[in-house]
Each structure stands twice: as structure tokens, then as C-alpha cells.
N, C-alpha and C positions, 0 to 999 in steps of 0.2 A: 490477272494483274492484283497484287496484294495491297490492302489499304488498312491501315492501323485505326482500329475502333477508336472513338473518341475517349474512351475511359481507359487509358493505359494504366500500368501500374501506379497506383496512387499512394505508395507507401509513405513518403515524406510528408503528403498533404493529410494523412489520416493519423500518423503516428502520434501526435499529440492530443487526439480526440478519442481514438478507440484504444481501450486498455489493453488489448491484445499485441499492441506494437510497440516496438523499442524505439529509443531516441539515439542510440550511441552510434558508434563507428560501424562501418561495413567490414572492417578488417575482422578475421577470426581470432577468437582466444584460444587457450588451450582447452583440451577436452577432457572427457570423463576417462578413467582406466588408465591413468599412468601420465596424465599431463602435468601433474605437480606431484611434488614430494609427498611422502607418506601421511600418517594420521594427523587430524586437527589437534589443537590443545588450547581449548577457550574455557574461561571460568565465569563469564558474565555475558548476557546478551541483551539487546534492546531493539524494538522494532519500531519504526517511524512511518512517515508519510511515503510508502512505496519504496523503502530501503531499511538496511539492517545494519547493526553495529555488534561488534564482538570483542569483548576484552581478553586478550591472551595471557597465559599464565606469566609471561614475562613483563607484564605491565604495559604492553603495547596494544593498540587498537587497529582492528580490520573493519573496513566499511564496504559495502556493495549495494547496488540498486541505483535508484534515481539519484541525480546529482546536478539538477537544473540550478540549485543556489549554493552549490558547493557543499551540500551536505556531508559528502564523504571525506571532506578535509585533505584531499590528495592534491590540492592547488589547481584543479580543473573544475570544469562544469560536465565532464564527459561520464554518461552513465556507466557503470561497470557490472558485468555479468558474473563475475568472480571477485573475491575479496581483493582490496588494495590496502595498503598500511597508511595510516594518517599521518600526514607529515608534522613536523616539530611546530611550525608557525612560530609564534613568539614566546613559546614554552621554556626555552632554554635547553631542551633536550638536543642532542646531535642527530640531525637528519629527521628523525620520526619522534612523535610525542611518546612519552616515557612516564614511568611511575604511576599509571593510572589504577584507581581502586573501584571506580564506579561509573556507569555510564548513563545517558539517556537520550532518547531520538524522539523528535516530533517533527516540525518542519525545519528546525535547528538542532545541532548535536551538542551535548554537553558531556564533559569528562571531568571527573574528580581526581586530583592529584593525591599522592600520599601525604603531602604537607598541608592538606586541608585547603588549597587554592582551587579555583573553579576555571575551566576552559571551555570555550564555545566557539562553534564556526557553523557556517550555513546562512540562511536566510535571516535578514535584519531589518526588514522594513520598518518593523515597530519597536526596535529596541531590544528583541528578545535575547540578544547576546550579551547585553548588559555592558558593554564597553564605551557607553556614552555616545554612541553613533547610530545612525540607520544604514550604514554601509555593509553590504553582504560581505562576508570573510570566507575565503576559499582554504584557509588554514586556520588553526586554533589561535584564539586570542584570550587574554585573561578577562574574566568577569571583574568589574572594577569594585573594590573595597571590600570583598568577601575573603574571610579567612576562617578556620575552624569549621569547615563545611563537612557534614557527615553523609547527606542524602541529598539527591537532586531528582527533578522531573521536568521533562519538556514538553509544554502543551502547545496549544493553538496559537502561536504568536506570541507565546509568553513563556516564562520559566519560573519554577520555584526551588528553593533551597533551604535546607534545614542545617541550623548550626548546632554545635555540640552543647550548647547551653539550652537547647529545646525551642529555640525562637525559629520562626519562620521568614523568609525574604522572597521578594518577588519583583519581577520586572518585565517590561514589554507591554503588549496591548491590554487595554483596561477598560473597554467599553462597557462591559457588563459587570464590572466589579471585582474580576477574577484575581487581581492583585490584593484585594482584602485591605486596602488602605483608607477606606471610606471615601474614595473618590472614583471618578471615572477617566481619570488623567493617565495617559500613556507615560511610562516610565522608561528612560534609556539606561538608568543605573538602579540597582537593587534598593527596595524600600522595605521596612519591616512591616510585617502584616499585623493589623490591629486586632485588639482583643473583642470578644462579643459585645454588641452594643456600643462599640467604639470606645470601650473603656480599656485603658492600657493596651498591652500587646498580647498576642497569642504565646503562650508558653507551654511547657511540658510535653511538646511534640516529639514523636519518635519516627514518623513516617509522613510523607507529603506524596499528592499525585495531582497531576495537572491533566485537565481533560483535553480531548482532541477535537478537531473539526476540519471539515474539508469544504471546498467551494468558496473560499476567500472571505468568510463571514466573520472569522474569529470568535464564534460563540462558544464560550467555554466556561467550565466551573472547576473549582479547586476542592480538595480534600485533604484534611489533616487527621492524623492519629495521635491520640494523647496516651500519655503513659498509663492513665487510669482505665484504658480499654474503650473510651467514647471516641466518636467521630464527629468531626466538625468540618463545615463546608460553607462555601461563599461563590459568588459570581452568578452566572446565568441560572433561571430556575424556571425556564418555560415549560419543561416537561416533569417537573416534580424531582430533578436530579439532586438537590440539594437535601431531600428527605426530611424536611420540617413540616410537611404537611400542607404546603402552600406551593403556588407557582410564581411566587415573587422574587425578583432579583435580590441579592443581597451583597453588599459593598464591604461587609465585615462578617466574620463566622458566625453561624448559627449551629447549634447541635442538631445532628441527625437523630431524629425521633426513635426511641425505643432500643438503640443499639448499645450493648455493653459486652465486655469480654471479647473485643475485637482485636486481632492481631496484624491483619494487613488490609489495605484498601487500594482501590484501582478505579481510576475515573476513565470513562470512555466518552462517546459523542452523545450527550444528552442523558447519560445513564450513569450509575455507580455500582461498584461491588465491595462487599465487604467479607472478610474470612473471620469466623469466630473460632475462639480456643478450643471448641468442642469439634472442629472440624466441618461445620455446617457453613454455607454460603448464603449470604442476603444480597438483594439487588432492589434498586428502585430507580424511578425515572421513566425514560423513553423506552416503549416496548413494542414499537411498530414492527421490528423485525425479530421478535421474541427475544430481544436481548436479556431480558430478566430471568428467562428459563423457568418460569412458573405455570408452564402450560398454555399461556394466553398471549394476546397481543395488547393487553390493556395497560396503558401508562400506571405506574404506581407513585404516589407523592410520599409514601412512607415505606420503608423496607418490607420486602416478602421474602420468604425462604425459597431457595432455588430447589426445585422438585428433583426428584430421582429420575433415572433413565425410564422411558416409557410412561412418564407421569406417574410412577409409583413411588409412594413415600418421599424422601428427601435426599439430597445429594449429601453424602458424609464421607469422614475420612480425608479430607483435603487439607493440604498444607500451603497452596499458594493460589493466587487467582490473577488474571490478567484480562483487562477490558480493552477490546479493539474498539474500531469505529462502531460496527454494529454486531460484533460477535464477540463472545466471551469464552475464556479458557479456564480450566481449574486443574491443578496438579495433584494427584492423590498420594498418599504416604506410600503406597506400594510402587510409585514411580510411573504409573499409568497418567494418560492425559484425556481430559473430558471437555467436550466442547458444544456450545449451542448458540442460536440466533441466526445471522444471516450467513448464507453459504453461497452466495452468487458467484464467488470467485474459487470455491473448493476450500475456503479457509477453515471448515470444521474437519477436514481430513478423513471423509466417509467415501471417497470414490464417486460421489455425486455432487449435484449443484443444488440440492434441497434444503432448505432452510429447517430448522428444528427448534420446537417450543421448548423442548427439555434436553438435558446433557446426554450426548452420545460420546462413546470411547473412540478415540482416534485410532485409527487403522495403523498397521505396521508399515505399509508402503515398502520402501526399499531398504528399511532399518535392520533387517535381519532377526527381528523379533517374530514369534510364531504368527499371531493373528493381530495382536494390538501393539502399538508403540510402547516400549518398555524401558526401564532403566533410566528415567529423566529426572534431572535434578532440579531445573528451572525452565521456565516458559516466558514468553513475551507475545503479545498480540499487537499487530499493526493495523493500519487502515483496512487492508483486505489480505493480509498474510499472517501465517502463525509461525513461530519459532519454539524449538525445544532443544535443550542442551543435554546431552546423555552423559552417565557417570563416566565414560571414557574421553569426555572432552570434545566429542565430534557435535556438529550442529546439524539439526534436521529442520527442514522447513516445508510448508505447504501453502497452498492459496494462490493470491494474486501474484503474478510474476512478470507484468508487462515491462517493468523496467529492471527486471534482474534481481529482485529483493531476495530470491531464494537461493541464489548463488550457485546454481548448477549449469551455469554457462549456457542458458537457454532464456528465452522469454516465454516459455510454455506454461501455462496455468497448471498447477498440480493438484490434485483432488486427495492426494495421500503423501505422506513424507518422502522427500528426497534429501540426501545428503548435500550440504553446502561444500563445494570443493575448493582446495587450496587454502583452508582456514589456517592461519598462524603458521604458514609454511612458506618456503621460497619457490617462487615460479622458476619452470624450466623452459628452454626454448620452445618457441611455436612450432609445431610439425609441418604447418602450411600457411601460405599468405594468400588469402582471397583477395583479388583486387576488385571484383565487382560480382554481384547477383542481381539479376532483373527477370522479372515475370511480366509480360506484356500481351494482352489480347490481340490477335490478327485475324483478319478476314481473308480466306483464300479466294480463288477464282470462282468457286461455286458458291460464294457468300456464306460459306460456313466458317464459324468461329473457333479458333484453337488458341491456346496460350502457349507462348514461345518463352521458355526459360533459358537464359543465357548466363554463363559465367567464365571467369578467367581467374588463373593463379599465376602469381609471380614466381613460386617455387613450391616444391613439394618434397616431403621426407616420409617414406613408408607410407605412401598413400594408395590404399587398395582400391577403393571405388566410392562413388558418390550416389546417394539415393535421392530422389526428388519426392517431396512430401506435400500433401494438399490437405486443406481444411476448410469446412463451412463456417465454423464458429471461431477459428484462431486459437483454439484450446485443444482439440483432439486431432491429430494428424494422422494420415495413412500414407504409405508407399503407393506411389503411381509409377515409378520407373527407376532404372538404375544406368549409370555410366561408369565404365572402368576407369580407375586414375592411372596416373603415369608412373606410380611408384616412388622414384626420386628424379627430381628435375630442378634445373636452375634457370630454366628460361619459360617466358610467358606462353601458358597454354590456354586454348579457348575451347569451351565446351557448350553444347545446346542439346535441348530436350523439348520435345513439343508435345503437349497434353491435347491429344485429339478429342476427348471428351470432357471438355471443362464444364463445370457448374454454371448455371445462368445466375446472375445477380453477383453478390459479393463473395470472393472467396480468397483464401490465403495460400501461399507457397513458401516453402523454405528448403534449403539444401542440407543434406547430412552427408558429412565427410568421414568414412570409416577407414583407420589404419589396418595394416596386417595383425597387429596384435589385439584388434577388437576395440581400441579406444576410438571414441567418435567426437565430433563437434558439429554445432549447427551454425548456419549462416543466420542472419536477420531474417524477418519475415517480410515477405512483399504482398501487399493487397492488390487484387484484380477485380475489376467490375465489368461484367459483360451483361449489355441490355441497352436499350434505348432511352428509357424513362424509369426513374425509381427513386424512392425516398431511402436513402442509405442509413442515416442515423439521426437520432434527437438528443441533444445534451444541453445542460444537465439533466439527467432523467433519474430520480425525481429532481424536480426544479423548486428552489426556494427563494429565488432573487427577483422575481417578477418578469422572467423572460426565459425564452429558450432559443437554441439556434438548431438549426436542421441543415444537413448536407443532402442536396439533391443532384441526380444527374440526368441531363436532358440532351439528347443529341442534337437536336435542331435549335434548342431555346425557345424564346418567345413569352408571351404573356400567359400565366397560369392563375387558376382560382385557387386560393389558400383558405380553407374553411377548418374550424375546430368544432367539435361535436362533444357534448357530455354525455353521460352514461344513459340518459333518456333519448338521446337521438336528436336534442336540440341544437341547432347552430347558435354558438356562443362568440365566435369570432368569424368573420367573413371579409376578406379583402382580395387584391391581386398583387402579383409580384411578377416582375420581369426577370426571367431566367436566362443566364447566358448559356451558350452552348458548351457543354462539358459538365465539369463538376463545379458546384457553386454552393457557398455557405451563406444562409440567410438567418437573420435574426427576427424574433416574432415576440412582442410584448404580450405577456400573460398576467400583467398586473390586476386585471379586471376579474380573473377567475378565482374562484374560492379553493379550498383543498379538495382534492379528488382526482378521479381518472378521467381522461380526455382522449379523443381521437383527433389527429392531425391528417387531414386528406388534401391531397395536391391533385388538381386536374389541369391538363395541358390542353392546347388547341385542338388537339386530335381526340379530345374527351377521354383520353387515357387516364386512369386514377391510380395513385400510389398512396399509401396510408401506414401510419404507425401510431402505437398508444404512447402517452406519456403521463406522468403523474405531477401534480402540483402538492407540495405540502404546506 
């Protein structure tokens, strides 16, 4: 007699917690190799909080990836694994947003129209859309009172804009002074950024950049480039990201120390980048993840020069920079891309998950270049993913893809570039409609566990076969079986495949459908846990808000001992927790802990132990 293991496929439970799992619909989208019409045609790109924007040559906007707060502007909150067109909203265009000349992406999206007006959509809890409300918008609304805008930037719960007269305007969250108006007051409509020392207003500005942040803290800083080549900064300064030699927050602009001849700036999470007219790159602020590219992980309160590859010399010949959350990109005059910093999601484009303290050249991936990515005209860095636009208008992406921000119709993390499909083109009919795909652990009569993968289709067109793929980390998948498809069908069909040798612990399954012409699509990922007692994950990790949550699986439940140990093996937290049978999420206060690495250990009634490390920042 078969009995279903307590930990059945836990996809929906884990999807909001584990970055390798998607949020969206279970229906299949069109696949690679012919599911969309030909080449892309984009001219500007922006990377935000697990989503991407692209400006097409016709002035329309495409969006893809996470859509929890309407970031994609398509009137829904459904994540998209391939591009969708941003709708008109209140913009006055017919059906879709039009006449756009510039874009910005954060947790909210901004689009600049050719008439100098600014349009916004997405998350608005802190007024970052600038329409005088705090209501989230699923399609574009006009930012109140702004005309003559020439540049925009979307940050962590706030926004910046530059006017044609060289003044800067800001709105949204302001707890750290990032609006530069000499207050910490949140603004629902734009206010003008004050001058240094709160004298007059900031003028002569040619570019602005708003810092990013994740984890709901809204900690951010702002950068502005003056026409004389100097850089000015304000807002949060806890890691020296303002570059004035202190770690004091500023509610009005201060000059970044020692920088002249600057042509571009970019604000990341607690750190800053600047490009000099001589093609060198300078960085300052937070350096835990090697964000500054100087061969160290030491924070810098004033600018240091980014070193060369292999820590030899300095990076030169650059024409653009982009600061992501904890990784940085630079575009060279020869059209190659260089990356450094955090690589936990493959965002450095090296075919690995290893961080780098100095710049590395991004590999070619599927781009058609020989060894390294080539012919790039612009770059963008998001929270965990990277974008590069080629001179033929095609978009290439790599790194974090848990919400589909790369646009390759999967949620697979990519360590080298893949092409965003269907960009600036019209979608064709879907080749297959998948009704369901599930993966569940089952125990047979001999008490041996296997994973049952079951799926059904409502219709099939030119469907050759399915392959079942499995992964231990949700990033790298391998084939474990094949099922022949029906070719063409208009009736509901059911399929099943049993993995007789599953992994113990947490693993991931997905389905790949292949057409006769070689085109293929992926289903969403299903997570399966096999075991009687285990600590599945800890989040956020690193933690910065005085608490962590952990997911633990326990077949029988009961009272468990919960202990936290420091690096010296000392017990720093000890308590008990009642575990429900099955999968449970528990919260643990870490407010008493100082910054550092710790071990969380849980022991059940049978003295079985399970443990994982976590970091407090």
C-alpha cells in the first residue's frame, strides 16, 4: 500500500522564499527556437528588483520578470518569463505606452516621454510614483507637476529626476535624507533637492542615480553629476557611500572627495561607482562582496580606483558603468563587458558562482561571439541579474532568474549570457497548453521512496517529446527521463514518470517539452523534500533586521530544542519550539546578536539534529 510522504511537492509554499522558484502561472509560454517572430529591436535597457525593462525603437516599452506590485505595467501582478508590452494607463496613448525616450527600474518603474513628462507605475507605498498617493499602480500614471525632464532614476522606494535647467527633483521615502530636501519627511509629490549646506538648490546637474536596497529597509543614497565633472551625494552614509570621508548621513548634498573629470555615476546598495573621462573607474562605500573591485573587501569612505583583471594595474578604456545590488559592471570602448563583486546568482557571467575582487570579462554564453560577449552598446545591473544590449538591438542577460528577469522563458539561473526572447516583437500562438505539472514523493510497499511526476495537456501542436529534469540546487538541471508526446492533439492527455532514485533532502523538478523542429519550452519548477527531519532554509540570510525565519520539516512534529552558536562554539540563543508535523516556518529574534556568522541547530525528541549557518550584518 502506498502512502504519500509528509513533504509533498512544496512549490507554492517555497516559491516566495527560495530564489530559484517562480511565482507565476502554471500555463506554458512560447519557447525558444521559433515561438516568437524574429530579431529584437531595443535601444535602452533598465534592470530593477528582479525584473527588466527595454525601450524599443518605436518608443514603446517591454517588461519582464517579477510583477508583484505591477512593476511590469501590463495591468496585472502576474510575473512574466518573456516580455510583455507596457499598457497606456493614463498616458493618453492608444492601448500601449508610447513616445518614450528613457527608462528607470527599481521597485517602481519610470518612463520619460518625448514631451518631457514623466510616467510611473508599480509599488507606491512610500509615494515613489509621485502622483500624490500611496496606492500601487498596475499601469502608468503621470508624476505630478514635472515637465522638462531629461533624466530619471528609480531607487529603493524613492525616485529622482533631472530637469533641463540642471535642477534635481525627488519624491518618495526619505528616512535617511535621500531626497536631499534637508528633512526626513516622506514626499508623495516631487520636491526640489537643496544645495550643499542647505543653501539654495542643487544646480548644474547632468545626471542622477538613486541607490537600491532590498529587505524592506529603504536604506539608500543619491548621486548627482555636475557639469564641471564633480560628484555630489546625499542620504544614507553608513558604509561611506557618500564618499566624503565620513559615515554621517546627509540630508543635503556633499561633494565626493577628490573626484574630478567624471562623466557617469551609478549608485548601488551602500556603494557608488564613477567613470572618469580617461576611462578609469572609481568606487567607494560598502565592499563586503568585493563591490569596489580594488582587490579587497574593505569598506572605503573615499573613492579608490578599480583594479585591473587579476589585480594587475587598473581598469581602463571604459565608457559606461552600472552598479547592481552587490555586483558591478563596466562597458569597454571595444564593446566588451567586465564584472566584479558578488556572483551568488551567476551575475558576473563567468560560468561559475564565485565572487571576484577584481574585474572579469563576461563570457560569450549563447551570444555567438567567440569567447567573450562582444559588440555591446549599453549595460544595466539589477539586484541579482545583468543586462547587455548588442549593436544589433538584441538583449542578452545573465544571473538571477527566479522571477524570469532574463526573459528566456525559464526561471533557471544563468551564469553566462542568454538572449531575451520575443523582445519588441509580436507573440505567436502557443504550441502547447499545459494544464498541470506536479512532483510528489511517494513511499511504495517496500518503504522505498520515489518521486512521481505527473502532468496533463489540454492541447498539443507538433509536440515531439517531454524530458523530465532534476536539480539539487534549482540552478543546474540534468535529464532523468523521456516521454514521447502526442504530436498533435485537441484532447486532454495525461502523462506520468517515476524517479526511482531520487535525492534525499530538497530537490527540484521541471518538464521540458520539445517540438519536432527543436524548439522547446519549460514548465515551472516543483520542489520536493524527502526525509523525516531537516532544516530546509534560513531567510533572510544575511539578516539585517534583528530576526530570521527558518523552514523546518518534521514528520512527527513535537517539541524541539533550538540553539544558536557563535564561531567559538558558545551558545548565544537557547529555547524550545513546538513543531507541527510537516513543513513549518518559524521566526527567531536575533536582536541580541552582533554582526558575524552563526550556526542554527535544531534537535528533535529523537535527538536527531539538523543545522545551517547564517550571517548577521
